[in-house]
C-alpha positions in Angstrom: -44.1 11.9 24.7 -40.8 11.9 26.5 -37.5 10.8 24.2 -37.4 7.7 26.5 -40.9 6.4 25.9 -40.7 7.2 21.9 -37.8 5.3 22.0 -39.4 2.0 24.0 -41.9 2.3 21.7 -40.1 2.2 18.6 -37.9 -0.5 20.0 -40.7 -2.6 20.9 -42.3 -2.4 17.4 -38.6 -3.3 15.8 -38.8 -6.2 17.9 -42.1 -7.7 16.7 -40.6 -8.2 14.0 -37.7 -9.2 14.4 -36.5 -10.8 11.0 -37.6 -7.8 9.3 -35.8 -5.6 11.2 -32.4 -7.4 10.8 -32.8 -8.0 6.8 -33.6 -4.2 6.5 -30.3 -3.3 8.8 -28.5 -6.0 6.7 -28.1 -3.5 4.0 -26.6 -1.0 5.9 -24.2 -3.3 7.9 -22.8 -4.5 4.3 -22.3 -1.0 3.3 -20.6 0.4 6.5 -18.6 -2.7 6.4 -17.3 -2.4 2.8 -16.4 1.0 3.5 -14.0 0.4 6.5 -12.6 -2.3 4.3 -12.2 -0.3 1.6 -10.2 2.2 3.7 -8.2 -0.1 5.4 -6.9 -1.9 2.6 -5.6 1.6 1.2 -4.3 2.5 4.5 -2.4 -0.6 4.7 -1.5 -0.7 1.1 0.0 2.9 1.5 1.7 1.3 4.6 3.4 -1.2 2.3 4.6 1.2 0.2 6.1 3.0 2.4 8.3 0.0 4.1 8.8 -1.5 0.6 10.4 1.9 -0.3 12.3 2.1 2.6 13.8 -0.9 2.7 15.6 -0.4 -0.5 18.0 1.9 1.7 17.1 5.2 3.8 19.0 8.8 2.0 19.9 7.6 -1.1 19.7 8.1 -4.9 20.2 6.3 -8.4 21.8 8.2 -11.1 21.4 6.3 -14.3 21.7 6.8 -18.5 18.7 7.9 -19.8 16.2 10.1 -20.5 14.3 10.8 -16.8 10.8 9.9 -18.3 12.0 6.6 -19.6 12.6 4.1 -16.6 13.9 1.4 -19.7 17.0 3.2 -20.8 19.6 0.9 -21.4 18.1 -0.2 -25.1 17.8 3.3 -25.9 22.2 3.9 -27.0 22.3 6.2 -24.4 26.1 5.7 -22.9 26.4 4.4 -19.2 28.5 6.6 -17.1 32.6 6.3 -16.8 34.6 5.8 -13.6 35.6 9.3 -14.4 32.0 10.1 -13.5 32.1 8.4 -10.5 35.5 9.9 -9.4 34.2 13.3 -9.9 31.1 13.1 -8.1 33.4 11.8 -5.1 35.3 14.7 -5.5 33.2 17.7 -5.7 29.9 16.6 -4.2 31.1 17.2 -0.8 27.6 16.0 0.8 27.9 12.7 -0.8 28.3 10.8 2.4 28.9 7.2 0.2 29.0 6.5 -3.6 28.8 2.9 -5.4 29.0 2.2 -9.0 26.8 -0.8 -9.9 26.4 -2.8 -12.9 23.8 -6.0 -13.3 22.7 -8.5 -15.3 20.5 -11.1 -15.5 22.5 -14.7 -15.2 22.8 -17.9 -14.7 24.5 -19.2 -11.7 25.2 -22.9 -10.9 26.2 -25.2 -8.4 26.3 -29.2 -8.9 23.5 -30.2 -10.9 21.4 -27.6 -9.8 21.3 -24.6 -11.7 18.9 -21.3 -12.7 18.8 -17.6 -13.7 19.4 -14.7 -10.5 19.5 -10.6 -10.7 23.5 -10.8 -10.4 25.8 -7.8 -9.9 28.5 -6.0 -9.1 28.8 -3.4 -6.0 30.9 -2.3 -3.5 31.2 -2.5 0.4 29.1 0.7 0.3 25.8 -1.4 -1.6 25.1 -3.0 1.5 25.7 0.3 4.1 23.6 1.7 2.1 20.9 -0.9 1.3 21.2 -1.5 5.5 22.0 -5.5 4.2 23.7 -7.4 6.2 24.9 -11.1 6.3 23.1 -14.0 8.2 25.9 -16.1 7.5 29.9 -15.3 6.3 31.0 -11.8 5.6 30.0 -9.0 3.3 32.7 -8.5 0.0 35.3 -5.9 1.7 37.1 -2.7 -0.5 40.4 -5.2 -0.6 38.0 -8.0 -2.5 37.2 -5.2 -4.7 40.9 -3.9 -5.4 42.1 -7.5 -5.9 38.9 -8.2 -8.5 38.6 -11.3 -6.0 36.4 -14.2 -7.3 33.9 -14.2 -4.6 30.2 -13.6 -4.2 27.5 -13.2 -1.5 24.2 -15.1 -2.3 20.5 -14.1 -1.5 18.6 -16.7 1.0 16.9 -17.8 -2.5 19.7 -18.5 -4.1 21.1 -20.4 -0.8 17.8 -22.3 -0.7 17.6 -23.3 -4.4 21.4 -24.2 -5.3 22.1 -25.7 -1.8 19.4 -26.5 0.0 20.5 -27.3 3.7 24.3 -26.9 2.9 26.2 -24.9 4.5 27.3 -22.6 1.3 29.9 -20.6 3.1 33.3 -21.6 1.2 31.9 -23.5 -1.6 32.7 -22.9 -5.5 29.7 -22.2 -7.6 29.6 -20.8 -11.0 28.3 -17.5 -12.1 28.0 -17.0 -15.7 31.2 -18.6 -17.0 33.8 -17.7 -13.6 33.7 -19.5 -10.5 33.5 -18.1 -7.1 33.5 -18.6 -3.7 30.8 -17.8 -1.6 31.7 -15.6 1.1 27.9 -14.9 2.5 24.8 -15.0 2.7 22.1 -11.9 2.9 19.7 -11.5 5.5 16.0 -12.3 3.3 14.6 -8.5 1.9 11.6 -10.3 0.8 9.3 -9.5 -2.3 9.2 -5.6 -3.3 6.5 -3.2 -4.1 7.2 -4.6 -7.6 6.5 -8.2 -7.3 10.5 -9.2 -7.4 12.2 -11.2 -4.9 15.2 -9.6 -3.8 16.4 -12.9 -1.9 17.4 -13.9 -5.7 20.5 -12.2 -6.0 24.1 -12.8 -6.1 26.5 -9.8 -5.6 30.2 -10.1 -6.6 33.1 -6.9 -6.2 32.1 -4.1 -9.0 35.8 -5.2 -10.6 35.5 -8.3 -10.9 31.8 -8.2 -12.3 32.8 -5.1 -14.7 36.2 -7.0 -16.4 35.3 -11.1 -16.1 31.6 -10.6 -17.1 31.0 -7.6 -18.6 34.2 -6.9 -19.6 34.0 -3.1 -19.5 34.7 -0.8 -16.9 31.4 1.1 -17.8 28.4 1.9 -15.3 25.1 1.5 -15.4 24.2 2.5 -12.2 25.6 4.9 -9.2 23.9 5.2 -5.9 25.0 7.6 -3.1 23.6 8.5 0.1 24.3 12.7 1.7 25.7 13.1 4.7 22.5 13.6 6.4 18.7 13.4 5.5 18.0 16.8 5.0 21.0 17.6 2.7 19.4 15.2 -0.2 17.8 17.8 -2.5 21.1 19.6 -2.5 23.0 16.5 -3.0 20.7 15.8 -6.0 21.4 19.5 -7.5 25.1 18.9 -7.1 25.1 15.9 -9.0 22.8 16.6 -11.5 25.0 19.3 -12.1 28.3 17.6 -12.1 26.9 15.0 -14.5 25.7 18.0 -17.0 29.3 19.0 -17.2 30.7 15.5 -17.5 28.1 14.3 -20.4 28.4 17.8 -21.8 24.6 18.7 -21.8 23.9 22.5 -22.4 21.5 25.1 -20.7 18.4 23.9 -22.5 19.3 20.4 -23.7 17.4 17.5 -22.4 19.2 15.6 -19.7 20.3 11.8 -21.3 20.6 10.8 -17.2 18.0 10.6 -14.3 18.7 11.5 -10.8 16.1 9.3 -9.3 15.0 10.1 -5.8 12.7 6.9 -3.6 10.9 9.3 -2.1 8.8 10.7 -5.6 8.4 6.8 -6.5 7.0 6.5 -2.9 4.7 9.6 -3.4 3.8 8.6 -6.7 2.6 5.1 -5.6 1.0 6.7 -2.5 -1.3 9.1 -4.3 -2.2 6.0 -7.0 -3.3 3.5 -3.5 -5.4 7.1 -2.5 -7.0 7.7 -5.2 -8.1 4.2 -5.9 -9.1 4.0 -2.0 -11.4 6.4 -2.5 -13.1 5.2 -5.4 -13.2 2.0 -3.8 -14.9 3.6 -0.8 -16.7 5.5 -2.8 -18.5 2.4 -4.8 -18.8 0.6 -1.4 -20.7 3.8 -0.3 -23.4 3.3 -3.0 -24.2 -0.1 -1.0 -25.4 2.7 2.1 -27.3 4.3 -0.2 -29.4 1.0 -0.8 -29.5 0.2 2.5 -31.2 3.8 3.0 -33.9 2.7 0.3 -34.6 -0.5 2.1 -35.2 1.6 5.0 -37.3 3.8 3.1 -38.8 0.7 2.0 -39.7 -1.3 5.0 -40.8 1.7 7.2 -43.5 2.6 4.3 -44.8 -1.0 4.6 -44.9 -0.6 8.6 -47.0 2.5 8.4 -48.8 0.6 5.8 -49.5 -2.2 8.2 -49.7 -0.2 11.4 -52.5 2.5 9.8 -54.8 1.2 12.6 -52.6 1.3 15.3 -51.4 5.1 14.7 -55.6 5.7 14.0 -55.8 4.6 17.7 -53.1 6.7 18.7 -54.0 10.1 17.1 -57.6 9.1 18.4 -56.4 9.0 22.0 -54.2 12.2 22.2 -51.2 11.5 20.3 -49.8 14.3 18.5 -48.8 14.2 15.1 -45.1 15.2 15.9 -45.4 11.7 18.6 -45.9 9.6 15.5 -43.4 11.3 13.4 -40.7 10.9 16.1 -41.4 7.3 16.5 -40.9 6.3 13.1 -38.0 8.4 12.4 -36.1 7.3 15.7 -37.1 3.2 14.5 -35.1 4.2 10.7 -32.4 5.5 13.0 -32.2 3.2 15.2 -32.0 0.4 12.4 -29.6 2.4 10.8 -27.4 3.0 14.5 -27.1 -0.8 15.1 -26.7 -1.9 11.6 -23.4 1.1 11.5 -22.1 -0.3 15.0 -22.7 -4.1 13.4 -21.2 -2.7 10.1 -18.2 -1.3 11.8 -17.1 -4.8 13.8 -17.7 -6.6 10.2 -15.6 -4.2 8.7 -12.6 -4.4 10.8 -12.8 -8.2 10.9 -13.1 -8.5 7.3 -9.8 -6.2 7.4 -8.1 -7.9 9.4 -8.7 -11.3 7.6 -8.0 -10.0 4.3 -4.6 -7.9 5.4 -3.4 -11.5 6.1 -4.6 -13.2 2.8 -2.7 -10.6 1.2 0.0 -9.8 3.5 -0.2 -6.0 3.4 -0.1 -3.8 7.2 -3.9 -4.0 9.0 -4.6 -0.4 9.6 -7.5 0.3 11.6 -9.1 3.2 9.6 -9.7 5.3 13.0 -11.3 8.4 10.5 -13.0 6.5 8.2 -14.8 4.2 10.9 -16.5 7.4 13.1 -17.3 8.6 9.4 -18.8 5.5 8.2 -20.9 5.0 11.4 -22.1 9.0 11.1 -23.2 8.4 7.6 -25.3 5.4 8.2 -27.3 7.2 10.8 -27.4 9.9 8.5 -29.2 7.3 6.2 -31.8 6.9 8.4 -32.6 10.0 9.3 -32.9 11.2 5.7 -34.7 8.0 4.1 -36.3 7.5 7.5 -38.1 11.3 7.1 -40.5 10.1 4.3 -42.3 7.4 5.7 -42.5 9.1 9.6 -43.9 12.1 7.7 -46.1 10.1 6.1 -47.2 8.4 9.0 -47.4 11.5 11.1 -50.7 13.1 8.5 -52.7 10.1 8.7 -56.0 10.8 9.5 -57.2 9.5 12.4 -60.9 8.8 11.2 -59.5 6.9 7.9 -56.8 5.7 10.0 -59.0 3.7 12.0 -61.6 2.3 9.5 -58.7 1.3 7.5 -59.0 -2.6 7.0 
């Protein structure tokens, strides 16, 4: 019996029980769709993390006091950096292109009857260059503003909206903590960070203004710097670490009381976490494929029982056992293959919808889709073999007498 004839016979048998064939394939459809959605969401989350980390600024490192294992060091009593540390790095780290001392604090800002707590910071002009952060209105703080300790500030989009509404804030005075400052610029929107922080709910003042008028000290909470080229990041990190070892009197073998953090390390960690979660979720989703395979085997066994007399007649008129085996095996594979194809379409559509809802990039899981389809076909083969073998081994005389 030719393959074409076998396929035609198998399709005819499936079409005689359309609803049962559909429900049998449904388990495979759901399994494949779940795997595709999980993979798409995992890859979308990874892409989102990459975009969010790169949004912090390209080719940059950040030094801050505290143990490298402690991400909240400021309550541990470890001394902050000094401006002398900043100048030492500027002079001795030759591959450093830009260097920014930074102080930050959560402060209340007030304009008229409106007020709110925001993330306020004192920075120099290079901060905005490293972060690749421009203004949509007005200007950025200048080196002259920092030299004169000018009482000016730039604000984020959220602050502009909450404090000034539809009013143009450029040139207006607002109060930051207990000092007045004139708004000279509105920053372009950065949106929400990977960690759920609104990056637009910010106010930046010149570093000297913030440190002297608000913090009351020239100490530096953080140093941000960028290398002359991307391939110099690692050498810059080594140079800055060595300089700070000397500046902070850390001997060989002693634990560091500062950390030089590389956003690439954070990105790598987060991508590893999302990859592991994606694999786990895809594995859980794949279980439904096994359940779908069990459903195929169950229905095929029922079909063998229902069609016992048909099998007996075919065997009696000359069909070979291999023909019967091939027919039932093809039926199982057709069900699983059609279910796999439908699952791919449903999964792609579902992934797109979910990506829009949770606001992550939509990534087509190019590798996962053919693998999921191949697994669905394999499920049909594996779970179709037993019913097919059972059908092919029926005794023709017993099958003909079956009621």
